[in-house]
C-alpha positions as CSV (number, residue, x, y, z in Angstrom):
1,M,-26.9,21.3,34.6
2,N,-30.3,20.3,33.2
3,I,-31.7,21.0,29.8
4,T,-35.5,20.9,29.5
5,Y,-37.3,20.7,26.1
6,Y,-41.0,20.5,26.7
7,P,-42.7,18.1,27.1
8,F,-39.8,15.8,27.8
9,K,-38.4,15.4,31.3
10,P,-35.1,17.2,31.9
11,F,-32.0,15.9,30.3
12,E,-29.0,15.9,32.7
13,V,-25.7,17.3,31.4
14,Q,-22.6,16.1,33.4
15,A,-19.3,17.9,33.7
16,G,-16.2,16.2,32.6
17,Q,-17.9,14.3,29.9
18,F,-19.2,14.4,26.3
19,N,-23.0,14.7,26.5
20,V,-24.5,13.5,23.2
21,F,-28.0,14.5,22.0
22,D,-28.7,12.2,19.0
23,I,-32.0,13.5,17.5
24,G,-34.0,11.9,14.7
25,H,-36.8,14.5,14.6
26,S,-35.9,17.4,12.4
27,K,-38.0,20.0,14.3
28,M,-36.5,19.0,17.6
29,Y,-33.0,19.1,16.1
30,Y,-33.7,22.6,14.8
31,D,-35.2,23.7,18.1
32,F,-32.1,22.5,20.0
33,C,-29.8,24.4,17.6
34,Q,-31.8,27.5,17.8
35,G,-32.2,27.3,21.6
36,F,-28.4,26.9,22.2
37,Q,-27.8,29.9,19.9
38,D,-30.2,31.8,22.1
39,S,-32.2,32.6,18.9
40,A,-35.4,31.0,20.2
41,D,-37.0,30.2,23.5
42,T,-37.0,26.5,23.0
43,L,-34.8,25.3,25.8
44,C,-34.7,25.8,29.5
45,I,-31.4,25.6,31.4
46,S,-31.3,24.9,35.1
47,D,-28.7,24.0,37.7
48,E,-28.6,20.7,39.7
49,N,-31.3,22.2,42.1
50,F,-33.4,23.1,39.1
51,H,-33.0,26.8,39.5
52,T,-33.4,28.4,36.1
53,K,-30.3,30.0,34.5
54,T,-29.9,32.0,31.4
55,L,-28.5,30.0,28.5
56,T,-25.8,32.5,27.7
57,S,-24.4,32.2,31.3
58,Q,-24.1,28.5,31.1
59,C,-23.3,27.6,27.5
60,S,-21.0,28.6,24.7
61,W,-22.3,27.8,21.2
62,Y,-19.6,27.0,18.7
63,G,-21.8,25.3,16.0
64,D,-20.6,23.0,13.3
65,L,-17.1,21.8,14.1
66,M,-15.6,22.4,10.7
67,L,-17.9,25.1,9.2
68,S,-18.2,27.5,12.2
69,V,-15.1,26.9,14.3
70,D,-12.2,29.2,13.3
71,L,-9.8,29.0,16.2
72,N,-8.0,32.1,15.3
73,K,-11.1,34.2,14.9
74,L,-12.7,32.8,18.1
75,F,-9.7,33.0,20.4
76,L,-6.7,35.0,19.1
77,R,-7.5,38.3,20.8
78,K,-8.4,36.6,24.0
79,L,-5.2,34.5,23.9
80,Q,-3.1,37.6,23.4
81,R,-4.8,39.2,26.5
82,R,-4.2,35.9,28.4
83,I,-0.5,35.9,27.5
84,I,-0.2,39.5,28.9
85,D,-2.0,38.5,32.1
86,I,0.3,35.6,32.9
87,M,3.4,37.3,31.9
88,A,5.7,38.3,34.7
89,E,6.4,42.0,35.2
90,E,10.1,41.6,34.5
91,Q,9.2,40.0,31.1
92,R,6.9,42.9,30.2
93,I,9.7,45.4,31.1
94,A,12.2,43.4,29.0
95,L,10.0,43.4,26.0
96,I,9.3,47.1,26.2
97,D,13.0,47.8,26.6
98,Q,13.8,45.7,23.6
99,S,11.2,47.5,21.5
100,R,12.6,50.8,22.6
101,N,16.0,49.7,21.5
102,V,14.6,48.8,18.0
103,V,12.9,52.2,17.7
104,S,16.1,53.9,18.7
105,K,18.1,52.1,16.1
106,V,15.6,52.9,13.3
107,S,15.6,56.5,14.4
108,D,19.4,56.7,14.3
109,V,19.4,55.3,10.7
110,S,16.7,57.8,9.7
111,F,19.0,60.7,10.7
112,L,21.4,59.7,8.0
113,M,18.9,60.8,5.4
114,D,18.4,64.5,4.8
115,L,14.6,64.2,5.1
116,P,12.1,65.4,7.7
117,L,11.3,62.0,9.1
118,E,9.6,61.1,12.4
119,V,9.6,57.9,14.3
120,G,6.3,56.7,15.7
121,E,5.5,56.3,19.4
122,L,6.8,53.3,21.3
123,P,4.5,50.3,21.0
124,D,2.7,49.2,24.1
125,I,2.8,45.6,25.4
126,E,-0.5,44.7,23.5
127,Q,1.0,45.9,20.2
128,I,4.2,44.0,20.9
129,I,2.3,40.7,21.5
130,K,0.2,41.3,18.4
131,F,3.3,42.0,16.3
132,V,4.8,38.6,17.3
133,G,2.0,37.0,15.3
134,I,1.0,34.2,17.6
135,S,-1.7,32.0,15.9
136,F,-2.9,28.5,15.5
137,P,-1.2,26.7,12.6
138,P,-3.3,26.6,9.3
139,D,-2.8,22.9,8.8
140,L,-4.7,22.2,12.0
141,K,-7.9,22.5,9.9
142,A,-7.0,19.3,8.1
143,H,-7.4,17.3,11.3
144,P,-10.9,17.7,12.8
145,E,-10.0,15.7,15.9
146,M,-7.2,18.1,16.6
147,V,-9.5,21.1,16.0
148,L,-11.9,19.6,18.6
149,E,-9.1,18.9,21.1
150,T,-7.6,22.4,20.7
151,L,-11.0,24.0,21.0
152,I,-11.7,22.3,24.3
153,Q,-8.2,23.0,25.7
154,T,-8.4,26.7,24.7
155,H,-11.9,27.2,26.0
156,V,-10.7,25.9,29.4
157,E,-7.3,27.7,29.3
158,L,-9.2,31.0,28.9
159,G,-11.0,30.3,32.1
160,S,-14.5,29.6,30.8
161,Q,-16.7,27.4,32.9
162,K,-19.5,27.3,30.3
163,A,-20.5,24.1,28.5
164,I,-19.1,23.8,25.0
165,V,-21.9,23.2,22.4
166,L,-21.1,21.7,19.0
167,T,-23.0,20.2,16.1
168,N,-22.3,17.5,13.6
169,V,-19.0,16.3,15.3
170,S,-19.6,12.7,14.2
171,H,-19.5,13.9,10.6
172,Y,-15.8,14.7,11.0
173,V,-14.5,12.8,14.0
174,T,-14.6,9.0,14.4
175,Y,-16.1,7.3,17.4
176,Q,-12.6,6.0,18.3
177,Q,-11.2,9.5,18.2
178,L,-14.0,10.7,20.5
179,Q,-13.2,8.0,22.9
180,E,-9.6,9.0,22.9
181,L,-10.6,12.6,23.8
182,T,-12.8,11.5,26.7
183,Q,-9.8,11.4,29.1
184,L,-8.8,14.9,28.1
185,V,-12.4,16.1,28.8
186,Q,-12.3,14.4,32.2
187,E,-8.9,15.8,33.1
188,L,-10.0,19.3,32.2
189,N,-13.4,18.8,33.8
190,A,-14.9,20.3,30.6
191,T,-18.6,20.1,29.8
192,V,-19.1,19.3,26.1
193,I,-22.5,19.0,24.5
194,L,-22.8,17.4,21.1
195,I,-25.9,17.9,19.0
196,E,-26.3,15.3,16.4
197,Y,-28.9,14.2,13.8
198,S,-29.5,10.5,13.3
199,E,-32.4,8.4,12.1
200,S,-31.3,5.6,14.4
201,G,-29.9,5.3,17.9
202,R,-26.1,5.0,18.1
203,K,-25.5,4.4,21.8
204,D,-23.4,1.4,21.1
205,K,-21.1,3.5,18.9
206,F,-20.7,6.6,21.1
207,E,-20.3,4.4,24.2
208,M,-20.7,7.4,26.5
209,P,-22.7,7.5,29.8
210,C,-24.5,10.7,28.8
211,Y,-26.1,9.7,25.6
212,Y,-29.7,10.6,24.7
213,Y,-31.6,9.5,21.6
214,V,-35.0,10.8,20.5
215,D,-36.3,9.2,17.3
216,E,-38.3,10.7,14.4
217,D,-41.6,10.0,16.3
218,L,-40.3,11.9,19.4
219,V,-39.9,8.8,21.4
220,D,-37.3,9.3,24.1
221,W,-35.2,6.2,24.4
222,R,-33.8,6.8,27.9
223,S,-34.0,3.6,30.0
């Protein structure tokens, strides 16, 4: 995938890697954020043959790692649907049979009271999965590197081929932690784009092959 921000030559984004855009010019940083949110026509996305693609078809904007990323709000309903999709038919039948048994027992007890009570309809498989209360643990929020790791894993588990776009990751995750996550990104063949703001180049700290720095004077430091 290629990202074009005029008048710069296209920036190549590679799959299976962290792709870092370290930007020292405030307007360019703003334009990148707006462009990836599809809120402004500031970026052009194209494939390896430079055929133009819509941004929403190629990228998933998640924003600030700790301010915008709520794993439960982003993924919970999709994960519930995913669990149902991968569940074997006999497992679905067993769950429904068990729920029917629960409803029957409650109904039997209600007959012991001299009251005009009714028992609701049997829950369907989606209601059963929701009732179980699957969620990401709340203490995950205290560990930004784990939030990043889980975000990447969940994005891929749900079958998305889009690039993951995040901002300000270096505010919360150390360079060493990013290096440790590099292998995971490679194994999952995930495409991760990090939008950062910095007044100086940090290539020696990120130590990643797809690192781009544009300074406050809009000088592109690609070699």
